[in-house]
N, C-alpha and C positions, 0 to 999 in steps of 0.2 A: 615869225620864221621858226621852224622848229628846232628841235636840238638834230636833228638828221641835216638839215641846212646848215646849222653853225658845224658840223662837223666836216660836211663837203668845205667851205670857206676856211675852218679852222685849222684840220690836219695839214694843210703842208704846209704853214705862217708857221705853226709850231713844231713841225718836224724841221724845217728848213733855220730854222732860230737855234732853237736846240742842236743840231748837225753842229751849227757856227760854235756853239757854246762847248762841246764835246769835245772839237778842235782847238779851240785855242783860248778855253776857262774849264778845262776838264775838274777843278777842284772848287768852283763858284757854286753858293746855295742858289739853287733853282726854284723858283715860284711860281708857278701856272697859276693863270685864274683864267685863260682864256674857256669859255665853252666848248662842246660837253666836256670837262675836270673829267666825267669817270670814263672818256678815252682820251683827252690830250696827255694825261699821265700815265698811262700806258704806253704812246707815242715817246714820249721823254724819255722814258726808262727803256725803251727797246731803241732808241738811236743811241743812247749812252753804252749802252751793252755792244751793239754794235760795234761802236769806235773801242771799247776795251776798256771803258772807263766810268761805268755803271757804281754809283755809291748812293745804296737806299737812303741813308743818311740826312743826302744833301737834298732830294730832289723831291718837292712838296706842294701839294692840290691844293690851293687857297680856297678854303669852302667856310671862313670867317663870315660872308654876308648870310648864312644857316644862322651861325650862333645870333649876329647882331640882331638879327627877324627876331629867333626865338628870345632873347632878354626882352626888346621890346614888346612883344607881344604879350607875356607872362607879366612883366613890371604893370603894362596896362591894365589889365586885370586882375591885379591884389593890388592897384595902387602906389608903387613902390618906384624906384629912382631906378631906370635900367642901366644907367651906368653900375651900379651895386646889386646888378644880377647877374648870376654865370650860370646857361644852360647848357650842359656838353653836346654836343649834336654830331654822331659818329656816320659811320658809311659816306654815300655817294654825293654826289649836289644837284640830284635833278629827281624832282616825284617822290616816290616812295622810297627809293635810296637814302632820302635824307631820314635821319630816325636821330630826333629829339630826346634825350633823355631828362625827362621833367624829374624822373624820380632822384636825382642825383642834384638838380637845381639847387644852386647857396642863394640865398637863404631857402630854407625848406618850404616847399608851397603842395595844396594839396590841392585836387581837381576832382569833381565826379564825373563819372568815365564818360558821359557824354558829350564835356566838356571838353574834359580831356583829349577824347577823338576827333571833336572840331578843331581844337588848339594846334593838334600834329598835322593835321590835313591843310591848316592855313600854313603853318611855318614850310611845308613842301612845297605849297601851291602861293608859295607870295610872289614870285617872278611874274606869275601869269595876273595875280592882282595888280602888279605893278602895270603892264603891256597893257590889260582893260580899262585902268585909270587915265591912263595917256592916250585912251580910244586909236592902241597900234601906232603912235606915234615913235614910239620909243620904249627902252625899255631901264630896267635900275641902273642909271650910273652914279651918281653921286653917294648912295649907297656902298655901290661896288668899289669905287674908289674909295673909301674911306675903308671900310673891310681889308682893303689888298694893304693899304697903309699899314692899319694896327695890326697885319699881322707879319708885315718885313720890319716895325719897328720892332716885334718881341723878337723875331729873328736877330735884327740887331744887338738886340740888350741884351739876350744871351751870346753873342759872338765878341761883345766886349766886357764880357765877365758876369756879369746880373743871373744871381740864381734863382730857382724858384721857376724860371719861365716856362708856362705851359701854355699850350696852343693844340686846340685839335686840327686834325689835316688829312684829307681822304690818302687810303680810304679806312683810315686810321683811327686810333682809340686816342684819348688825351695821350700829349707827348711831352714831356720834359726837354726844354732843347739845351744845346749848351755850344760852347765854341766851336765844337765842330759838327755842327748838326744837331740831327735826334742823338740825347744823350740819353732817352729811355722812353720804353714805350710803356706806357700807368697801366694797361690794360681796360678793357669796358669795366670790373667790379659789377657789384652787385646791382642786377636791373629787375622792372619789375616782368609777370608775366605778360600781360598787353608789349610793353618793349620789346622783350625776346621774341612775341610774333611779330613785332616790323621788321627786326632784322633778319627771321628767316623768309618774308616777304619780299625783300629787299635783295636778296643772293642771287635769283634768277638772273634779273635787268642787269647786276652790278657786274657778274661774269660775261653777260653779251656786251656790256659797253667796253669792258676790259678788252674783251679778244678782237672785236673790233679793230681797236687799237692798234692793235698787237700785229694783226692782218694789214694794217693799212702802211707799217713800218717795213713788213715781209714784202712788200709787194711795190716797195720804193725801188729804186734803177740804183 
């Protein structure tokens, strides 16, 4: 199933669910994990705008699976515990829009350029890797559930007063979460020339996906 197929299936589902949220629980934290996230978050935002209840600090595109994969792959290459590795991943949640900031990994790691490019490519195409491993009979399910749970637990921790909770979310940089959603956008910070190149290459696809979501809502009755 392509991301276009996913859009055709999920766009209406997300639009209907978020319409109900906008009408009945407009102050709720809205965490969208339905693919393609690059378009379903714009759909959500436009639906909330349509109902006059849009609050960008409370709408999240859950891209945590990319972080979980980046942490795991880096840990495997360096012989580290993945639970103690943190690679910020910014941008979107599809192909080249997924931008792992290996230069900001904690603990600090370094790779030769060819290995770095292979690693970044594997992180970007990990979903396809899973589909191939399952011989087309399914996609990432358990890991997606884990990633979704991790993000929601972080949101709940922040809502309950825990300080210093940081997560990445579509289409942003690392975010400091608080009782009312996003407390502060922490910014991209210093990134490598290779990562700057990835950001530049992601822009056209990101903009097209965002526009597709926005146009879908405009076409709704």
